[in-house]
Structure formats: structure tokens, C-alpha cells
C-alpha positions, -999 to +999 in steps of 0.1 A: -046+063+229-066+046+202-056+010+192-046+022+158-023+049+173-008+023+196-001+000+167+014+028+146+037+038+176+047+001+181+054-003+144+075+029+144+096+016+173+100-018+157+111-001+124+136+019+144+150-012+161+152-029+127+171+000+113+196-003+141+200-040+136+207-037+099+232-008+105+214+022+090+219+055+109+187+073+100+164+043+093+153+056+059+168+027+040+153+002+064+118+018+060+123+017+022+132-020+024+102-027+046+079-010+021+094-031-007+088-062+014+052-053+021+047-046-017+062-080-025+038-096+000+008-080-018+019-085-054-010-109-063-035-083-052-017-056-072-015-079-102-052-086-100-060-049-098-036-041-127-053-068-148-087-055-140-078-020-150-065-033-183-097-054-189-121-025-184-099+001-200-100+038-194-134+043-210-148+014-190-136+029-157-153+062-165-185+044-174-185+024-142-179+056-122-208+073-139-231+043-132-220+043-095-227+081-093-262+075-108-255+094-140-262+065-164-241+056-194 
């Protein structure tokens, strides 16, 4: 078993245990809450990316992609 597989299995077990602790039967609500918490933990990164996208605009993104692909401007 790869380390990443072991970590995923461990996280799955922990999520299941957390779901039981908070009283959810199927764990879906607990998984949703965990995803919301992880998103909240990374809001500064998301905000920075959002700001960057607005600063370059749609046309700017396409231009950057063409430059990276070597197609010029």
C-alpha cells in the first residue's frame, strides 16, 4: 500500500468516526462539514487566486496560456 493510499484510508476512517461522534447516520453531513472547514482554512489562497483572475481578466488568461504554449500573443 502506498503512503498516499494509507493516508486516504486513515482519513476515511477518521471521517467515519467523526460522523458517528456528531450523530450522523451516513456520514454525508460530516463529510460536507469537513469540506467546508477545509475551504475555510484555505480562504486566503482562494481569495488570492480570485483576485489574480480578476486582475488579468479573461483575455489576459488566454494570452498567458498562448504564451506558455509557445503560440505567441
